SERO-358737 format. One line per 10 residues: number of its first residue (from 1); their letters; for each residue x, y, z of C-alpha. Coordinates in pm, 1 decimal. Each point is the difference from the previous one (the first is absolute). Layout:
N
NUM = A = X/Y/Z; ... .
This chain:
316
1 = MSEFNAAIHF = -33.9/-801.9/-451.2; -283.7/-46.2/-246.0; -98.2/-329.6/161.2; 89.5/110.8/353.4; 314.8/-211.8/-24.4; 312.8/84.6/197.1; 199.8/64.4/-316.3; 305.0/189.5/119.4; 73.5/302.3/-216.5; 166.3/336.4/32.9 .
11 = DMLALDGAYL = -130.9/320.9/-155.7; 283.5/244.8/-49.6; 21.8/360.1/-114.9; 351.6/46.2/-135.9; 187.9/284.2/-164.7; 72.8/-28.6/-372.1; 347.3/126.8/60.1; 253.3/85.7/267.0; 102.0/305.5/201.4; 347.9/134.2/-64.7 .
21 = SGTGEPACRR = 158.5/178.8/293.2; 307.3/218.2/-8.1; 75.5/350.3/109.6; -344.3/138.2/-88.4; -356.1/-114.4/50.4; -73.6/-364.5/-88.5; -139.2/-33.0/-351.6; -208.3/-286.6/-133.0; 121.4/-157.0/-322.9; -246.3/-216.5/-187.9 .
31 = IAPQSQAALQ = 100.1/-335.7/-143.9; -140.2/-190.9/-296.0; -273.4/-260.2/64.6; 114.6/-357.7/48.0; -36.0/-238.3/-291.0; -216.1/-310.9/13.1; 311.4/-217.7/12.1; 132.2/193.3/299.6; -331.8/-39.3/184.8; 0.6/-374.0/-72.2 .
41 = ALVEQLAKRV = 353.8/-36.6/130.4; -93.4/198.3/311.5; -305.4/-210.1/87.0; 202.2/-319.7/-46.1; 269.4/134.2/231.9; -262.6/97.0/259.8; -161.5/-344.6/-13.5; 331.6/-176.8/50.4; 110.0/222.4/287.2; -333.9/-33.5/180.3 .
51 = GRSLERRGLL = 15.6/-377.1/-44.6; 352.5/-20.2/142.3; -98.2/219.1/294.7; -296.9/-226.4/81.9; 224.4/-306.3/-27.6; 252.3/144.3/246.2; -281.7/67.3/246.7; -126.7/-357.2/-40.2; -338.1/113.5/-137.1; 43.5/-130.9/-356.0 .
61 = VRDAENDFLE = 71.4/-360.9/-90.6; 114.9/-86.7/-350.7; -5.1/-343.5/-158.3; 44.4/-134.9/-350.0; -361.7/64.5/-101.5; -125.9/314.6/174.6; 42.5/246.8/283.3; -226.0/32.5/301.9; -15.6/202.6/317.7; 73.2/-171.8/329.9 .
71 = FGSAAGGALD = -86.3/195.5/313.9; 85.5/-276.7/244.4; -198.9/-133.1/294.5; 93.7/287.7/231.4; -165.5/256.8/-226.7; -333.9/-174.3/-10.1; -284.0/216.2/121.6; -348.7/114.8/-85.8; 112.6/312.5/-185.7; 288.9/-179.4/-172.2 .
81 = DLIGHSIRYR = -245.0/-259.4/-128.7; -228.7/270.2/-139.7; 291.8/173.0/-169.1; 124.1/-328.5/-145.6; -337.0/-77.0/-157.3; -25.1/355.9/-128.8; 341.0/-23.3/-167.3; -96.8/-326.9/-169.2; -335.9/138.8/-122.7; -187.8/-257.7/209.4 .
91 = VAVGPRAGQK = -305.1/10.0/226.2; 119.8/19.1/361.3; -305.7/-95.6/208.1; -333.0/-171.2/-41.8; -104.8/-320.1/-176.2; 198.8/92.6/-314.9; 327.6/58.9/186.5; 298.9/-70.1/-223.6; -193.1/37.3/-325.8; 34.5/278.9/-252.0 .
101 = VFALQTVPAR = -218.8/307.1/17.7; -319.3/-17.9/-205.7; 32.9/232.7/-300.2; -251.2/120.8/-258.9; 118.8/18.9/-361.0; -244.5/222.4/-187.6; 217.7/123.1/-288.1; 197.3/-195.9/-261.1; 357.5/-90.3/80.6; 278.0/185.6/-177.3 .
111 = AAEPRPGVAQ = 359.1/-79.1/-80.2; 282.0/156.3/194.8; 130.3/313.0/-167.2; 340.3/156.0/66.5; -29.4/333.3/178.2; 266.2/266.8/-29.8; 171.5/76.7/326.7; -101.7/-331.5/160.3; 235.7/-294.0/58.9; -77.9/-337.1/159.8 .
121 = YAGFSLHAGL = 210.1/-288.9/124.7; -71.2/-300.5/228.7; -310.2/154.1/155.9; 160.2/344.1/38.3; -120.9/296.5/-200.6; 144.6/346.9/-40.4; -212.0/287.1/-129.4; 190.2/312.4/-97.6; -216.1/133.8/-281.2; -153.3/308.3/163.5 .
131 = GVEAAQREKL = 172.3/335.2/6.5; -97.7/343.0/128.9; 146.7/324.7/-129.4; 112.5/270.8/241.1; -296.2/229.2/-76.5; -266.2/-273.8/23.3; -81.9/54.1/366.0; -356.9/-135.7/-23.8; 122.1/-317.9/-166.0; 263.8/-39.4/268.9 .
141 = ERLARYVSRP = -266.4/37.8/268.8; -219.9/-263.9/-166.6; 296.7/-235.4/-17.7; 86.9/60.0/365.9; -360.8/-66.7/100.0; -1.1/-315.9/-211.2; 309.7/-151.3/160.7; -141.5/76.7/347.7; -346.3/-138.6/-74.8; -163.2/-255.1/233.4 .
151 = PVAVERLALT = -6.4/-365.0/-111.2; -380.8/-10.6/-34.8; -223.4/216.9/-219.4; -326.5/12.2/194.1; -205.6/111.3/-300.7; 79.4/-329.8/-176.1; -117.5/-215.3/289.8; -347.5/-154.6/2.0; -197.7/-274.3/172.7; -161.8/-277.2/-201.5 .
161 = VQGQVRYRLK = -346.2/-139.1/66.8; 164.7/-296.0/176.0; 186.2/234.3/237.7; 343.1/-36.8/-160.4; 240.4/285.9/-64.3; 47.3/83.2/-368.2; 285.1/224.5/-108.6; 25.4/151.6/-347.3; 351.0/27.4/-137.1; 111.1/333.4/-134.5 .
171 = TPYRDGTTHI = 150.2/-163.3/-310.4; -96.0/-349.8/-124.0; 268.6/-265.6/9.5; 133.9/-153.8/-318.4; -211.2/-311.6/62.4; -319.4/210.7/5.9; -42.3/19.5/378.7; -197.7/310.6/98.1; -132.0/-88.9/349.4; 101.2/-211.6/295.7 .
181 = VLEPVDFIAR = -239.7/-143.8/257.3; 98.9/-55.6/363.1; -173.8/-140.0/302.6; -47.3/268.2/268.2; 234.5/-175.7/244.2; 271.3/-41.8/-263.4; -45.7/363.9/-99.3; 73.8/105.4/360.0; 298.8/-237.6/8.1; 145.3/159.3/-312.6 .
191 = LAALVPPPRA = -42.0/347.1/142.9; 178.4/-111.9/317.8; 292.4/-130.7/-208.4; 39.3/344.4/-161.9; 29.6/190.5/328.1; 364.1/110.3/40.4; 181.4/-94.3/321.1; 8.6/255.0/282.0; 251.9/283.7/-21.5; 95.6/-90.0/-357.1 .
201 = HLTRYHGVFA = 114.6/284.9/-221.1; -223.6/4.8/-307.6; 167.7/302.1/-161.1; 375.8/18.7/-42.4; 229.0/255.8/-160.0; 321.9/-86.0/-181.9; 283.0/182.3/-171.4; 6.1/377.6/37.3; -342.1/-13.7/170.4; 116.7/-230.9/280.5 .
211 = PHAALRAAVT = -17.3/151.1/351.9; 380.1/9.9/42.0; 93.1/84.7/-360.5; 249.0/284.1/-29.5; -196.3/168.7/-280.7; -347.9/-38.9/147.1; -17.9/353.1/137.8; 110.7/146.1/-334.0; -249.6/-186.7/-223.2; -317.1/-1.3/214.9 .
221 = PAGRGVGAPN = -235.0/299.8/46.3; 12.6/-14.9/381.5; 380.3/30.8/-2.1; 41.7/-225.8/300.8; 256.7/-275.3/44.1; 357.0/-68.2/100.2; 123.3/235.4/-270.3; -215.1/294.6/104.8; 184.5/328.9/65.6; 45.1/116.3/357.0 .
231 = PPDSPGEQPP = -289.4/212.8/131.0; 57.7/374.4/37.7; 125.9/137.4/329.6; -308.1/214.7/51.3; -308.8/-199.6/104.9; -224.7/234.7/-197.0; 178.0/-85.7/-326.6; -60.4/-373.8/26.6; -254.0/-125.5/-254.4; -308.9/-158.5/153.8 .
241 = TPRHVAMSWA = 2.3/-378.7/6.8; -280.2/-146.0/-215.4; -258.5/-163.0/221.0; -179.6/-310.9/-112.0; -369.7/21.3/76.5; -195.0/-324.4/-22.5; -345.1/2.6/-154.6; -297.1/-7.3/232.6; -241.9/-291.9/-4.0; -259.1/218.8/-176.1 .
251 = RRLKRVFGVE = 242.5/80.8/-283.0; 94.2/-365.6/-28.6; -368.0/-95.2/-37.5; -33.7/249.9/-283.0; 325.3/-102.3/-168.4; -52.3/-377.0/16.2; -377.3/-50.2/-7.4; -126.9/331.5/-137.4; -202.3/70.2/316.3; -31.3/374.1/63.3 .
261 = IEACVRCGGK = -73.3/-2.6/371.9; 102.8/361.1/58.1; -269.8/146.8/-228.8; -354.7/73.7/114.7; -261.9/-193.0/-196.4; -248.1/289.2/29.2; 194.9/315.1/-90.0; 331.0/-142.9/-124.5; 197.9/195.7/257.0; 302.5/-128.7/188.3 .
271 = LRIIASIEEP = -65.4/-185.5/323.5; 219.9/24.3/306.7; 59.4/-289.9/238.1; -86.3/112.4/351.0; -1.4/-333.7/184.0; 78.4/-367.5/-44.6; -239.4/-227.5/187.6; 128.3/-355.4/37.7; -196.5/-142.2/296.2; -264.7/-246.8/-130.6 .
281 = EVIARILSHR = -248.7/88.0/274.9; 17.1/371.7/-78.0; -32.3/-65.1/-372.6; -309.6/-217.3/59.5; -165.9/270.4/213.4; 69.2/270.8/-259.5; -135.5/-209.9/-286.6; -313.2/-99.3/192.7; -61.8/365.5/86.0; 43.1/105.0/-363.4 .
291 = QRTAPDQYQP = -237.1/-274.9/-110.6; -266.2/126.2/239.1; 41.3/365.3/-90.6; 50.7/-44.9/-377.2; -150.2/-335.7/-100.9; -8.1/88.8/-368.8; 379.7/22.9/-13.8; 69.4/-322.0/194.8; -207.1/-285.9/-137.2; 93.2/-342.4/139.1 .
301 = ELPLGARAPP = 142.3/-248.4/-249.7; -221.7/-302.6/-66.0; 124.1/-353.4/-66.4; 12.0/-117.4/-358.7; -347.5/-102.2/-118.5; -181.6/173.1/285.3; -278.9/245.8/-69.1; -0.4/350.5/130.8; -271.0/71.5/261.6; -301.6/190.0/-130.3 .
311 = APAQLL = -4.6/374.6/49.4; -217.6/120.6/287.9; -350.7/106.7/-96.6; -73.8/366.7/-4.1; -331.6/163.0/83.1; -125.2/245.8/-258.9 .
């Protein structure tokens, strides 16, 4: 996602072991890490199976020289065209449509170095080099936040003097690329290609954490699932069902953008929302009234390059 390309990938949090179930409570037994040879064999197997699946669906065409995707004439559409250009690392719209994205190489190129826990084959890559111990809860939270991160880091976006969008990569590429430059229209097109389809599940659970797994109730803190014990006969003995409470828009502003809208700028106390005014006419009347009664707090914004009006003369 570093170039806003629709590079399909899956971030997975997996157990380093397996749960053994018998007569007692399920117990987790840890297994040894996979060797580099095993990871290489796995990524090769994944690449071949994905290729065969695409061939059976008629989406992948193989010839003697290379492989290429074939969506067919029925699948042609505006969004499919944007996704196709994004997959091929090409500009989708504008005068440079079909060309490669303009990249800035500001550091020397470096040779490819083997990384432990990483295997690659035919354009597929498998990264299994990060582990979290059972007591490292903060590290696990950082990893969970990382895999659920948005595709764009806003703090690395900037506008050039020419009005183009410049994006700084988190880590330079091996060829020395540190920034990419996009036209504004192509930038919007790439963002549109990254929007998931409606009603698509972006988070899935497998194994013992799957919704219908027999051991899910025994290995999760909530204790809910198909294997959960029957509730007590007395209604008062039933444990309360955990209730998911979504964050308010004010908390989301603070969490995402660091805007503390619930704190008073004068005393630092906590503010309470008493009304939500959404009618434009009412908002305009309130702002005009506040500007008349407290002009020092509501100064009109001037166009760029304009001079502020002189202050009114005062009689001494």
